N, C-alpha and C positions, 0 to 999 in steps of 0.2 A: 153250772147245769149241763146235763147230757143232752145230744142232739142226735138225731137220725138222718142222712142225708137220703133224699129222695131224687133227687137228680143231679147232674154237673155238668158246665160246661167250660169250655177255654176260657181264658179272661183274652186271650189274644183274638177272640172272635172280632171279625170287622164290625160289627154291631155292639161290640161291649157288653155290657151284663143284660140286655135286651132279651134272650133266648132265654136264659135264667129266671128274670122277672117276669115272662109270660107262662113259662114250667110251673112257677109259684103262684100265677094268677089262676091257671087251672086247676090246682090244686085248692086254692082256697074257694072256688066256686065250689068246690067238693064239699065243704066245711071242714078243712083241713087248713090249721094255721102255719101254711106254709111261709117261711121268710128266705131271702138271696143272702149270703156273706158271702165274703169272698177269702179264701183259701191262699196267704200268700206262697206258704211255702209249695205247694202243688201248683202256683199260678193258675187256679180254678173258680169259678162262682159254684156256689154251691146253694142247692134248696135241700133246707134243714126244716124240721120239727121238734117241737121241743118235748123230751121226753124223761119222765119220771124215773132219778136214779134207784136202784134197790138197795132196800137198807137192810 
């Protein structure tokens, strides 16, 4: 499944994933199905939405 990144925050943030979760909630309030995932390679929390892959 392909994903589009809408926002990102540092995983080292003092509040952990909360800033990303708050951003995702703002998108969900607008009807955008955003979720938070952690990118281990870049040490970031990403706010993402699924996108359909081109066929």
